[in-house]
Residue, then its C-alpha position, 0 to 999 in steps of 0.5 A: x499500500x501506498x508506495x511512494x505516492x502522496x497519502x505514505x508522505x501525508x501520513x508520515x509527515x502527520x504522525x511526526x506532527x502528531x509525535x511532535x506535539x505529544x511529546x512536548x505536552x505529554x498527550x494529544x496524539x491519537x486524538x490528532x492522527x487518528x482522525x487526520x489520517x481516517x479522511x483518506x484512509x480505510x479506517x482501520x488501516x488508520x488505527x493502525x498506524x497509530x497504534x503502533x507508535x502510540x505503543x512505543x512511545x508509552x512504553x517509552x515513556x513508562x520506562x523513563x518514568x518507572x519510579x513514578x510508576x512505583x509511587x503512584x496511586x493505582x487501583x488493583x482494579x485498573x489494569x484488569x478493567x482496561x485489558x477487559x475493555x481493549x479486549x473488547x474493543x478490539x473485537x468491537x472495532x473488527x465488527x464496525x463498518x467504516x460508517x458507524x467507527x467515524x462516526x463513533x470516532x467525532x462522538x468520542x472526540x466531541x466527548x473528550x472537548x465536553x469532558x476539559x471543558x467540564x473538568x476546567x470549572x467544574x471539580x466532580x466530588x472524590x469517588x469513595x472507592x478508586x477499586x469501583x471508579x478503576x474498574x468502571x473508568x479503566x474499562x470504558x477508557x481501555x474500550x474506545x482506547x482500542x476501538x477508536x485510539x481516544x482512551x484519554x477522556x474515560x482516563x481523566x475522569x478517572x483522575x478527576x474522580x480520584x484527585x490523582x495530581x498531574x504526574x499521576x493523572x499522566x501515569x494513569x494515561x500512559x499505562x491506558x495507551x500502552x495495555x489497549x495498545x499492545x492488547x490492541x496490536x497483538x488481537x489485530x495481528x493474530x486476527x485480520x490485519x488490514x493491509x497496511x505497507x511495510x514502507x508506511x508503518x516504518x516510515x511512520x513510526x521512525x517520524x512519529x519517534x523522532x518527532x516525539x524524542x524531539x519534542x520531549x527535549x522541549x516539553x514546558x517551553x510552551x503554554x499547555x492551555x494554548x496548546x489545550x484551547x488549539x487542540x479544542x478547536x482541531x478537534x471541532x474541525x475534525x468532528x465536522x470533517x468525520x461527520x462529513x467523511x462518512x456521510x460521504x461514504 
């Protein structure tokens, strides 16, 4: 697939841009890359193109921050719930028509915008049971991350209810990304692998990884508040574009 045509270079440029932003701010890779790729690639191809570099980035972040990982207040229910949700999400993705997948992705991006807007203005009550909250929100985050590449809204909601600080929230996000992506990529590999050219996958993964490390070196030099505002605007545009793409199919 791709050979050396424009979809290859467009995909590489999108993955590199998303990786750079993720390196600087610690989030945004899948939410930027997945909808953009889905506008001109088969949806399952777009998901897999994002899943592999996302898995590597999250694993790398957890390896670098392993000390914080050991100190983080993670309930025992969180990881099993993410794993179960990711398994269900991978099965769901395989069976959904492309039009439905695009509309669900648009809906989840809208949920992400509303969640961040609400959490900036409203502090939810602290949960009485982190175990139950971890099971509920972990399962939802794993499922949406595996099926649609966007599990952050439910991971952020868990962090708000559990009163996590910033580093703990980043640990939860990267645990969700790493575990859900490992299950997603593993299940796709042993079932029906979408036709993604080796050149596209290698170049896309290499470009996003290099851009991620470049961005990580520039972390804390840019305004996170401005990035979040720009990301919201981008997501609004992508919601409309995905709905139009689904209607065109």
